[in-house]
C-alpha beads as a LAMMPS data file, in Angstrom:
LAMMPS data file: protein, C-alpha beads

145 atoms
144 bonds

1 atom types
1 bond types

-500.0 500.0 xlo xhi
-500.0 500.0 ylo yhi
-500.0 500.0 zlo zhi

Masses

1 110.0

Atoms # bond

1 1 1 -9.499 -0.263 11.447
2 1 1 -6.968 2.663 10.227
3 1 1 -6.196 3.520 14.252
4 1 1 -4.761 -0.243 14.237
5 1 1 -2.882 -0.693 10.964
6 1 1 -2.181 2.851 9.719
7 1 1 -0.529 5.950 11.283
8 1 1 0.014 9.125 9.962
9 1 1 3.919 7.934 9.604
10 1 1 3.049 5.285 7.305
11 1 1 1.666 7.950 4.766
12 1 1 3.596 9.995 2.264
13 1 1 3.108 11.885 -1.244
14 1 1 6.159 12.274 -3.471
15 1 1 5.746 14.865 -6.216
16 1 1 7.855 12.650 -8.363
17 1 1 7.775 9.486 -9.727
18 1 1 9.429 5.709 -8.943
19 1 1 10.258 2.577 -10.680
20 1 1 7.949 -0.340 -9.481
21 1 1 10.917 -1.719 -7.538
22 1 1 11.571 1.448 -5.778
23 1 1 7.760 1.891 -4.817
24 1 1 7.624 -1.457 -3.438
25 1 1 10.889 -1.180 -1.710
26 1 1 9.762 2.022 0.216
27 1 1 6.397 0.121 1.095
28 1 1 8.216 -2.789 2.482
29 1 1 10.364 -0.045 4.329
30 1 1 7.423 1.834 5.916
31 1 1 6.078 -1.385 7.058
32 1 1 9.338 -2.611 8.503
33 1 1 9.809 0.463 10.348
34 1 1 6.103 0.335 11.630
35 1 1 7.400 -3.166 13.391
36 1 1 5.025 -5.207 11.067
37 1 1 7.498 -7.098 8.846
38 1 1 11.017 -8.262 9.129
39 1 1 13.552 -6.835 6.464
40 1 1 12.678 -10.012 4.142
41 1 1 9.436 -8.868 3.385
42 1 1 10.635 -6.803 0.280
43 1 1 11.945 -10.262 -1.240
44 1 1 8.429 -11.577 -0.343
45 1 1 6.754 -8.708 -2.488
46 1 1 8.895 -9.134 -5.256
47 1 1 7.989 -13.051 -5.296
48 1 1 4.353 -12.090 -5.309
49 1 1 4.904 -9.755 -8.180
50 1 1 6.642 -12.472 -10.097
51 1 1 3.558 -14.873 -9.823
52 1 1 0.998 -12.308 -10.309
53 1 1 0.669 -8.422 -10.649
54 1 1 -0.641 -6.477 -7.762
55 1 1 -1.628 -4.027 -9.749
56 1 1 -5.628 -3.505 -8.919
57 1 1 -7.046 -0.745 -11.489
58 1 1 -7.825 2.749 -10.784
59 1 1 -4.204 3.655 -9.958
60 1 1 -3.593 1.273 -7.313
61 1 1 -1.298 -1.389 -6.692
62 1 1 -0.938 -3.340 -3.537
63 1 1 2.187 -5.026 -3.025
64 1 1 2.379 -7.831 -0.350
65 1 1 4.141 -11.105 0.246
66 1 1 3.094 -14.540 -0.433
67 1 1 1.335 -17.133 1.746
68 1 1 4.819 -18.982 1.730
69 1 1 6.462 -15.988 3.190
70 1 1 3.762 -15.351 6.070
71 1 1 6.748 -15.951 8.422
72 1 1 8.204 -12.418 7.691
73 1 1 4.817 -10.672 8.764
74 1 1 4.930 -9.739 12.547
75 1 1 1.848 -7.885 12.789
76 1 1 -0.906 -6.256 10.561
77 1 1 -0.104 -2.881 8.887
78 1 1 -0.295 -0.759 6.005
79 1 1 1.651 1.995 4.105
80 1 1 0.143 4.339 1.738
81 1 1 2.270 6.331 -0.757
82 1 1 1.078 8.591 -3.467
83 1 1 3.434 9.433 -6.429
84 1 1 2.138 12.346 -7.967
85 1 1 4.661 11.489 -11.091
86 1 1 3.303 7.761 -11.378
87 1 1 4.599 4.450 -11.154
88 1 1 4.861 2.153 -14.296
89 1 1 3.468 -1.262 -12.723
90 1 1 4.135 -3.600 -15.572
91 1 1 2.789 -1.335 -18.261
92 1 1 -0.076 0.068 -15.881
93 1 1 -0.186 3.469 -14.405
94 1 1 -0.355 3.576 -10.910
95 1 1 -0.426 6.735 -8.266
96 1 1 -1.099 5.027 -5.309
97 1 1 1.004 2.409 -3.621
98 1 1 -0.337 0.420 -0.832
99 1 1 1.756 -1.917 0.832
100 1 1 -0.260 -4.410 2.916
101 1 1 0.759 -6.772 5.581
102 1 1 -1.791 -8.837 7.753
103 1 1 -1.126 -11.255 10.288
104 1 1 -3.269 -14.363 10.069
105 1 1 -6.384 -13.722 8.030
106 1 1 -6.186 -9.903 8.640
107 1 1 -5.204 -9.229 5.146
108 1 1 -8.424 -10.268 3.607
109 1 1 -10.289 -7.604 5.434
110 1 1 -7.792 -5.046 5.054
111 1 1 -7.800 -5.742 1.386
112 1 1 -11.438 -5.489 1.224
113 1 1 -11.388 -2.050 2.832
114 1 1 -9.075 -0.817 0.141
115 1 1 -10.834 -2.172 -2.683
116 1 1 -13.962 -0.581 -1.612
117 1 1 -12.274 2.732 -1.421
118 1 1 -10.362 2.514 -4.564
119 1 1 -13.566 1.091 -6.609
120 1 1 -15.008 4.697 -6.009
121 1 1 -13.604 7.103 -8.627
122 1 1 -14.771 10.122 -6.999
123 1 1 -12.797 8.987 -3.580
124 1 1 -9.802 8.061 -5.785
125 1 1 -9.923 11.902 -7.171
126 1 1 -10.530 13.174 -3.286
127 1 1 -7.240 11.119 -2.729
128 1 1 -5.307 12.596 -5.349
129 1 1 -6.279 15.942 -4.270
130 1 1 -5.018 15.761 -0.699
131 1 1 -2.329 18.327 -0.203
132 1 1 -0.515 16.719 2.645
133 1 1 0.162 13.391 4.271
134 1 1 -2.087 14.474 7.027
135 1 1 -4.779 15.275 4.562
136 1 1 -4.394 11.903 3.021
137 1 1 -4.325 9.948 6.076
138 1 1 -7.589 11.508 7.327
139 1 1 -9.497 10.529 3.973
140 1 1 -8.179 6.897 4.285
141 1 1 -9.268 6.844 7.885
142 1 1 -12.487 8.217 7.370
143 1 1 -13.356 5.106 4.649
144 1 1 -12.613 2.606 7.406
145 1 1 -9.367 1.355 6.088

Bonds

1 1 1 2
2 1 2 3
3 1 3 4
4 1 4 5
5 1 5 6
6 1 6 7
7 1 7 8
8 1 8 9
9 1 9 10
10 1 10 11
11 1 11 12
12 1 12 13
13 1 13 14
14 1 14 15
15 1 15 16
16 1 16 17
17 1 17 18
18 1 18 19
19 1 19 20
20 1 20 21
21 1 21 22
22 1 22 23
23 1 23 24
24 1 24 25
25 1 25 26
26 1 26 27
27 1 27 28
28 1 28 29
29 1 29 30
30 1 30 31
31 1 31 32
32 1 32 33
33 1 33 34
34 1 34 35
35 1 35 36
36 1 36 37
37 1 37 38
38 1 38 39
39 1 39 40
40 1 40 41
41 1 41 42
42 1 42 43
43 1 43 44
44 1 44 45
45 1 45 46
46 1 46 47
47 1 47 48
48 1 48 49
49 1 49 50
50 1 50 51
51 1 51 52
52 1 52 53
53 1 53 54
54 1 54 55
55 1 55 56
56 1 56 57
57 1 57 58
58 1 58 59
59 1 59 60
60 1 60 61
61 1 61 62
62 1 62 63
63 1 63 64
64 1 64 65
65 1 65 66
66 1 66 67
67 1 67 68
68 1 68 69
69 1 69 70
70 1 70 71
71 1 71 72
72 1 72 73
73 1 73 74
74 1 74 75
75 1 75 76
76 1 76 77
77 1 77 78
78 1 78 79
79 1 79 80
80 1 80 81
81 1 81 82
82 1 82 83
83 1 83 84
84 1 84 85
85 1 85 86
86 1 86 87
87 1 87 88
88 1 88 89
89 1 89 90
90 1 90 91
91 1 91 92
92 1 92 93
93 1 93 94
94 1 94 95
95 1 95 96
96 1 96 97
97 1 97 98
98 1 98 99
99 1 99 100
100 1 100 101
101 1 101 102
102 1 102 103
103 1 103 104
104 1 104 105
105 1 105 106
106 1 106 107
107 1 107 108
108 1 108 109
109 1 109 110
110 1 110 111
111 1 111 112
112 1 112 113
113 1 113 114
114 1 114 115
115 1 115 116
116 1 116 117
117 1 117 118
118 1 118 119
119 1 119 120
120 1 120 121
121 1 121 122
122 1 122 123
123 1 123 124
124 1 124 125
125 1 125 126
126 1 126 127
127 1 127 128
128 1 128 129
129 1 129 130
130 1 130 131
131 1 131 132
132 1 132 133
133 1 133 134
134 1 134 135
135 1 135 136
136 1 136 137
137 1 137 138
138 1 138 139
139 1 139 140
140 1 140 141
141 1 141 142
142 1 142 143
143 1 143 144
144 1 144 145
């Protein structure tokens, strides 16, 4: 699936930290640059976050829009950003922010693959040790995401 929804240009590593809003904005900007969403998708992500936190545990947050804002999605794509300085996600520590845009019901399969990858603490440690976006991309792609 990675070849379809994730490219190297959609994977980033930052040595510093970010606020939750900054991290969501970067995720939305990457998805917009990939042609997967309109500029309104950031607002959709914020609406989702106001309803329910997208923090998933194991240092992962998966910001995405609401069902009511599906019209802002043009295609399916992911963004993967690692913040080595961390992100305070409503009081929870986050290292990985995986932005998701899924056309139709494709987001369900994407979410499932992400959940499987991040449920394995050894895999999360491997992702944290990746030294470049290329290495991080390869690890995520190898997991079938």
